[in-house]
N, C-alpha and C positions, 0 to 999 in steps of 0.2 A: 513600562507601558507596552502593550502589544496592539497590533493592528488586527481587528476582528471583523469578520463578515457574517452578518445575520440575515436570515431570510424569513419571510412570513410563511404562514401555513400553506398558502396557495403555491408558493415557489416563484411567484412572478415579481415580487418586490424584494430588493436586497439593500442592506444598509451597511456602510463601511464606517467604522469608528474606532478611536483609540480607547482601550480598556485595560484593566489589570488582569492578570492571569486568573485570579479567583473568580472575578465576575464573568470572564469568558467561559470558564468551566461550568459555572452555575446557570448560564443562559442557554436555553434550548435552541436548536437549529443555528448554532454559532460555531464558526471555525476560525482558528487563528491563522492569519496569513504568514507563511514561513518567510524568513528573511531572504532565502535564496530566490524567491520570486521577484524581489526588488533589486537583485544584484545587477550592477551595470555591466558586468563582464559578459562578453558574447564570444562565440567561437570565431576563430579567424576566418576571414572571408575566403581565403584560399583553401580552406580545409574541404575535403570532399563531403558531399551531402550525406553519404552513408556513414562516414566517421562521425559527423555531427550527431546523427541519429543515435549511434551507440553511446556516445558520451552523455547524451541527454536523457537516456532511458530512466535512470533513477529520478531525475527531476520530474519527468512526466508522471511517473508513478507517485511521487511525493505530492504533486499538484492534484492528482486524481483522488488520492487518499484524503487530502484536505477538503476537497469538494464533497466527498462521501460522508465525511464527519458532520457536515452540515445538512446534507440532503436526507440522510437516513436517521431513523429514530435512535435515541440514546441506548435503547436496550437491544438493538440489532446485534446478533451474535457474530463472533469472529468469522465463522464459516460463511455467513451471509455477506459479510463485508468483502471477503476474498472473492466470492462469486460476483458480487456487484462490481468489483474492480475489473474483473475479466470482461464482464458484459459492457461496461462503459468504454473500455479501451478497444474492444473489438466491434462495437456498434458501427453501422454504416451511417450515411448522411441523413437517413430517414429515422434513425433511432432503433433500427431492427438489428438483432444479434442472433447468430446461429452457432451454437456450441456443439461440437461432436461429442459422442459418448466417450471416446478415448481421452479427450481433454478432461472431462468430468471425472473419469476413473483415476487419472493421474493426480487429481486434486482431492480424491476420496470424497467426491460429492455426487457420484453417480447414484441414481435412484434415491435421492434425498429430497423428496418433494417439500418437506417442511422448511428447507432453506429457501426455496423459491417462494413459498408462501409468506415467509417473513418479509421479503422484498415487495411482494404484492400487497401485503397489509400496510406497508409504508406508503403505498400509492406510487411506487417507483417504477414498476414494470407490470406487464400482463403475464399471467401464468401460461407456460408452454404446455403442449401436449406431452405428458410423461411417457407415452408409448412410442414416440418417434425416436429414430436413431439419432437425429440431430434435433436438439431442443431449441426451438425458436421462440423468441420473446420480443416484445416491443417496449422500449424504455419510454416512460411517460413524462419525464422531466425535460422540458425544452432546453435546459442548460446543456444537456449532453449533445444537442445538435449543433452547438456553436464551437465545437472543439477545434483546436489547431495544435499541431500540424496535421498532415494527412493521415489517412487510415493505415498505410503501410508502416509509418513511423510509430503509430500507436500500437499496432500489432507487435512490433519488436519490443515495445515497452511491456506489453502484456506477457510476452514470452519470457522476458527478463524477470518479471515478477514471480514466475513459477520457480525460478532458481536464482534468487537475488544474491549473487556473489558480492561480498565475501561471507555472507551469513546464510548459507543454504542449509535449510532444515529438512530432515527426512519427510517425505510425503505422508508417512504414517503418523507423524507427530500430531499433537493436538492442534486444532486450528488456531487457538489463542497463541500458542508458541510460534506457529508459522507467521501469523499476522504481526506479532511483535518483532520477530526477526526481519520481516519485510520492511516495517517502519524504520528500524534502525539502519538497514542496508540502504534505504532510500535517502537517509540523512548522512551516510558515510561518504565523505568526500576526501580529496587530496589534502584539503586544508585541516582536516581533523575529524574526530568522531565524537560529536557533542551536539546536544539539542536541548531545548527547554523541556523540562519534565511535563509541564502542562500540555504542551503540544504532542509529545509522544503518547501520553495517556489518552488524550482525546482521539488521536488517530487510531489507537488500539481499541477504543470503545470501553475503556476501563477508568477507574479512579487512579490517581497516582500511587496509592497504597497497593492496589491490585497489580499495577504495572511493575512495581518493585519486586513483587513475588514472581512475576513472569520473567523478569531479568535474572533473578536467582535461578530459575529453572533453566534458562539458556546457559548459564554458567555450569550447572550440574550436567547438562547435556553436551558440554564441550563445544557449544556454538560461540560463546564468549569466554575469554580467559579471565575477565574481570570487568566490573563496572562500579561506579561510585556517583553519589549525588553531591554536588557542590552547593551547600546550604545557602550561601550568601547570594548566589545568582539563580538558584533553583535549576541549574543545568545538570543533566545527566551525561556522564562520560562513559564510554565503553571501549573495550579492546577485543576485537575479533581474534579467535584462535588462529595462529599462523598455519598456513597450509602445510600438510605433511610432505616431507621430501621423499621422493621415490628411493627405495632401498634396493640395490641390485640383488637379483635372485641368484640361486645356486647355479642355474644354467648360464647366466651371464658371467659369473665368476669363472666357471670352467672354460667358457669360450675364450676368455683372455688368458 
């Protein structure tokens, strides 16, 4: 059984209930609450606030992806989900967000009005002026206004989401590949690299079968070295490709 959060169409009423993975996947506007949100472990009180922020960035991204899986429509594209993630994490206390053109270029979303239109059609934000150097929009879901922690910590999480180590994908890669790698990176912890397949698929906005194809693509692109699905638990396990070790150049060899 899984703990699932379901909202009504207005977004003002939420229901928390135990359900099976199949029912959660078939119910619209429903997101499975990750087990990490219920973990009793907390950072040591003596740890610096800045260190806590860095260690919690994957968790913050994971929580935001869970929220977006419920707030956005089931047909929302991966590119729109990546944009919504940045908007939600970078929004101020009034739900307003200002994204520079350079950030959108790095995400390959500059001059992509159709992506903004997807989020506007979901009733999630207002359309920005496409001619401005900084695209400004207002988020329409009141849930975004109740975020914790503060904006600076959320900005660090937004920055981490652009290069989610250890599963960083080239910016030119397909948005579906980047979103899948981000979901896996957000679930990669010191305890292991595993998650419920239904959860991974829902956060990616795909069916489990489509998600398996995307995992194969990450292996082909040398982002993952391998992955497998444990049938009895419906858990997906993955192995990131180990980082390459620096090889001394000829100049270094001659210097010694």
